[in-house]
C-alpha positions as CSV (number, residue, x, y, z in Angstrom):
1,X,-1.1,101.7,-33.1
2,X,0.2,99.1,-35.6
3,X,-1.0,98.7,-39.2
4,X,-3.4,95.8,-38.4
5,X,-5.2,97.7,-35.7
6,X,-5.3,100.9,-37.8
7,X,-6.8,98.9,-40.6
8,X,-9.4,97.2,-38.4
9,X,-10.4,100.6,-36.8
10,X,-10.7,102.3,-40.1
11,X,-12.8,99.4,-41.5
12,X,-15.2,99.5,-38.5
13,X,-15.5,103.3,-38.7
14,X,-16.3,103.1,-42.4
15,X,-18.9,100.4,-41.9
16,X,-20.6,102.4,-39.1
17,X,-20.8,105.6,-41.2
18,X,-21.9,103.7,-44.3
19,X,-24.8,102.0,-42.3
20,X,-25.9,105.3,-40.8
21,X,-25.9,107.0,-44.2
22,X,-27.9,104.2,-45.7
23,X,-30.6,104.1,-43.0
24,X,-30.8,107.9,-42.4
25,X,-34.3,109.1,-43.6
26,X,-34.6,111.4,-46.6
27,X,-37.6,113.6,-47.1
28,X,-39.0,113.8,-50.6
29,X,-42.3,115.0,-52.2
30,X,-44.6,112.5,-53.9
31,X,-46.5,113.3,-57.1
32,X,-49.5,114.4,-55.0
33,X,-47.4,116.8,-52.9
34,X,-47.3,114.6,-49.8
35,X,-44.0,114.1,-48.0
36,X,-42.6,110.6,-48.1
37,X,-39.6,109.4,-46.1
38,X,-36.9,107.4,-47.9
39,X,-33.4,106.4,-46.9
40,X,-30.3,105.7,-49.0
41,X,-31.0,102.0,-48.3
42,X,-34.3,102.5,-50.2
43,X,-32.4,104.1,-53.1
44,X,-29.9,101.2,-52.9
45,X,-32.7,98.7,-53.4
46,X,-34.3,100.6,-56.2
47,X,-31.0,100.6,-58.1
48,X,-31.3,97.0,-59.0
49,X,-28.8,94.1,-59.0
50,X,-25.8,96.2,-60.1
51,X,-25.9,98.0,-56.8
52,X,-24.7,94.8,-55.1
53,X,-21.7,94.8,-57.5
54,X,-21.0,98.5,-56.8
55,X,-21.2,97.9,-53.1
56,X,-18.6,95.0,-53.3
57,X,-16.3,97.2,-55.4
58,X,-16.7,100.0,-52.9
59,X,-15.5,97.7,-50.1
60,X,-12.5,96.7,-52.3
61,X,-11.7,100.4,-53.0
62,X,-11.9,101.3,-49.3
63,X,-9.6,98.4,-48.4
64,X,-7.0,99.2,-51.0
65,X,-7.2,102.9,-50.0
66,X,-6.5,102.2,-46.3
67,X,-3.7,99.8,-47.2
68,X,-2.0,102.3,-49.5
69,X,-2.5,105.1,-46.9
70,X,-0.6,102.9,-44.3
71,X,2.1,101.5,-46.5
72,X,2.9,104.5,-48.7
73,X,3.6,107.0,-45.9
74,X,7.0,108.6,-46.4
75,X,8.1,107.8,-42.8
76,X,7.4,104.1,-43.3
77,X,9.0,103.8,-46.8
78,X,12.0,105.9,-46.1
79,X,12.7,104.2,-42.7
80,X,13.9,107.5,-41.2
81,X,14.7,106.0,-37.8
82,X,17.7,103.9,-39.1
83,X,19.1,106.3,-41.7
84,X,21.5,108.1,-39.3
85,X,22.9,104.8,-38.1
86,X,23.3,103.4,-41.6
87,X,25.0,106.6,-42.7
88,X,27.4,106.4,-39.8
89,X,28.3,102.7,-40.4
90,X,28.7,103.2,-44.2
91,X,30.9,106.3,-43.6
92,X,33.1,104.0,-41.4
93,X,32.8,101.3,-44.2
94,X,31.5,98.8,-41.6
95,X,29.4,96.9,-44.2
96,X,28.7,93.8,-42.1
97,X,26.9,95.8,-39.4
98,X,25.1,97.9,-42.0
99,X,23.9,94.7,-43.7
100,X,22.8,93.3,-40.4
101,X,20.6,96.4,-39.7
102,X,19.1,96.0,-43.2
103,X,18.2,92.4,-42.3
104,X,16.5,93.5,-39.1
105,X,14.5,96.3,-40.8
106,X,13.1,95.1,-44.1
107,X,11.8,97.7,-46.4
108,X,12.3,99.3,-49.8
109,X,15.3,101.3,-48.7
110,X,17.1,98.5,-46.9
111,X,16.4,95.9,-49.6
112,X,18.1,98.1,-52.2
113,X,21.0,98.9,-49.8
114,X,21.6,95.2,-49.2
115,X,22.1,94.5,-52.9
116,X,24.4,97.5,-53.2
117,X,26.5,96.3,-50.2
118,X,26.9,92.9,-51.7
119,X,28.5,94.4,-54.7
120,X,31.0,96.5,-52.8
121,X,34.6,95.6,-53.6
122,X,37.4,97.1,-51.5
123,X,40.0,96.0,-54.1
124,X,38.7,98.2,-56.9
125,X,38.7,101.9,-57.5
126,X,35.8,103.7,-55.8
127,X,34.9,100.3,-54.3
128,X,32.9,99.2,-57.4
129,X,30.6,102.2,-57.2
130,X,29.1,101.8,-60.6
131,X,27.9,98.3,-59.9
132,X,26.5,99.4,-56.5
133,X,24.6,102.3,-58.2
134,X,23.1,99.9,-60.7
135,X,22.0,97.6,-58.0
136,X,20.2,100.5,-56.2
137,X,18.5,101.6,-59.4
138,X,17.3,98.2,-60.3
139,X,15.9,97.4,-56.9
140,X,14.2,100.7,-56.6
141,X,12.6,100.1,-59.9
142,X,11.4,96.6,-58.8
143,X,10.0,97.9,-55.5
144,X,8.1,100.7,-57.2
145,X,6.7,98.3,-59.8
146,X,5.5,95.9,-57.1
147,X,3.8,98.7,-55.1
148,X,2.3,100.2,-58.2
149,X,0.4,96.9,-58.8
150,X,-1.7,97.6,-55.7
151,X,-2.2,101.3,-56.5
152,X,-3.4,100.3,-60.0
153,X,-6.4,98.4,-58.5
154,X,-7.9,101.8,-57.8
155,X,-7.5,102.9,-61.4
156,X,-9.1,99.6,-62.5
157,X,-12.1,100.3,-60.2
158,X,-12.4,103.9,-61.4
159,X,-12.6,102.6,-65.0
160,X,-14.9,99.7,-64.4
161,X,-17.4,101.5,-62.1
162,X,-19.0,103.7,-64.7
163,X,-19.4,100.6,-66.9
164,X,-21.2,98.8,-64.1
165,X,-23.4,101.8,-63.7
166,X,-24.1,101.8,-67.4
167,X,-25.1,98.2,-67.2
168,X,-27.7,99.2,-64.5
169,X,-28.8,102.0,-66.7
170,X,-29.5,99.7,-69.6
171,X,-31.3,97.2,-67.3
172,X,-33.5,99.9,-65.9
173,X,-34.5,101.3,-69.3
174,X,-35.2,97.8,-70.6
175,X,-37.5,97.2,-67.6
176,X,-39.3,100.5,-68.1
177,X,-40.0,100.1,-71.8
178,X,-40.8,96.4,-71.5
179,X,-43.6,97.4,-69.1
180,X,-44.9,99.8,-71.8
181,X,-44.7,97.2,-74.6
182,X,-46.5,94.7,-72.4
183,X,-49.5,97.0,-72.3
184,X,-48.9,98.7,-69.0
185,X,-49.5,102.3,-69.9
186,X,-49.1,103.4,-66.3
187,X,-46.4,106.0,-66.0
188,X,-45.4,104.6,-62.7
189,X,-43.9,101.5,-64.3
190,X,-41.8,103.6,-66.7
191,X,-40.7,105.8,-63.8
192,X,-39.5,102.8,-61.9
193,X,-37.3,101.7,-64.7
194,X,-35.9,105.2,-65.3
195,X,-35.3,105.6,-61.5
196,X,-33.3,102.3,-61.5
197,X,-31.3,103.5,-64.4
198,X,-30.4,106.9,-62.8
199,X,-29.6,105.4,-59.4
200,X,-27.3,102.8,-61.0
201,X,-25.5,105.4,-63.0
202,X,-25.1,107.6,-59.9
203,X,-23.8,104.6,-57.9
204,X,-21.1,103.9,-60.5
205,X,-20.0,107.5,-60.5
206,X,-19.9,107.7,-56.7
207,X,-17.5,104.8,-56.8
208,X,-15.4,105.9,-59.8
209,X,-14.7,109.5,-58.7
210,X,-13.1,108.7,-55.2
211,X,-11.3,105.7,-56.7
212,X,-9.7,107.9,-59.4
213,X,-8.8,110.6,-56.9
214,X,-7.1,108.0,-54.6
215,X,-5.3,106.6,-57.5
216,X,-3.7,109.9,-58.5
217,X,-2.9,110.7,-54.8
218,X,-1.2,107.4,-54.0
219,X,0.6,107.2,-57.4
220,X,2.1,110.6,-56.6
221,X,3.0,109.6,-53.1
222,X,4.7,106.4,-54.4
223,X,6.7,108.2,-57.1
224,X,7.8,110.9,-54.6
225,X,8.8,108.5,-51.9
226,X,10.8,106.2,-54.3
227,X,12.6,109.3,-55.6
228,X,13.5,110.2,-52.0
229,X,14.7,106.7,-51.3
230,X,16.9,106.7,-54.3
231,X,18.3,110.1,-53.3
232,X,19.1,108.9,-49.8
233,X,20.8,105.7,-51.1
234,X,22.9,107.7,-53.5
235,X,24.0,109.9,-50.6
236,X,24.9,106.8,-48.6
237,X,26.9,105.6,-51.5
238,X,28.8,108.9,-51.8
239,X,29.6,108.7,-48.1
240,X,30.9,105.2,-48.6
241,X,33.3,106.3,-51.4
242,X,34.2,109.5,-49.5
243,X,32.6,111.9,-51.9
244,X,30.1,113.3,-49.5
245,X,29.8,114.1,-45.8
246,X,27.2,115.5,-43.3
247,X,23.6,114.6,-42.8
248,X,21.4,113.1,-45.6
249,X,19.5,115.8,-47.4
250,X,16.1,114.2,-46.9
251,X,16.3,113.5,-43.2
252,X,14.3,116.6,-42.2
253,X,11.7,116.4,-45.0
254,X,9.8,113.3,-44.0
255,X,6.3,113.3,-42.6
């Protein structure tokens, strides 16, 4: 299953589960003690206009989460399938074929390796290893920075979501007390405003908590994978200069 089909399947599944949760009836007791049936969709409506904003942000968080789960897998980033072949070619100092494989398999590892191979110089001691190492470090930093931009969207949503919920809280309280100042002494009017405030607050937290958890998980995955990529590339560079032999240390640790 490719990334596009995985994303489509996950989005469809999420939509189905979300619809079922919204429409599933909930039993609650009214003030007179009689049972009333309410669904999450009813609570959604009672939460006011901010619930629409929270719902849109939830879709964005889900989309970013699925994208990060697909792109930040160690097996995808580290490109395990081509590492043995690259190690063999680099040990033989066949840089043209190694560069060609990097062109055919674009990714964080191969893009960094291509820049290092360009700086190789057979006329210098250690084949210009210092410049190759700098190229690898610079490209790994650029790749991590670009990927971190996407992961940071989750952090942004986690920070903004409680503020959106707070906006709904203020709106609900204003409605409730406005009803009282308008001469409507019925407690039901005040209860509606307080209910809207609490639902909006809960909706913001329900968005913020998973977003923050996903942010920390994916940030850790990205840092770990980039560290492994840099280690694998350093091992390739040592094989190129004849300072190391054998299999790469991270070949068996990928998931």
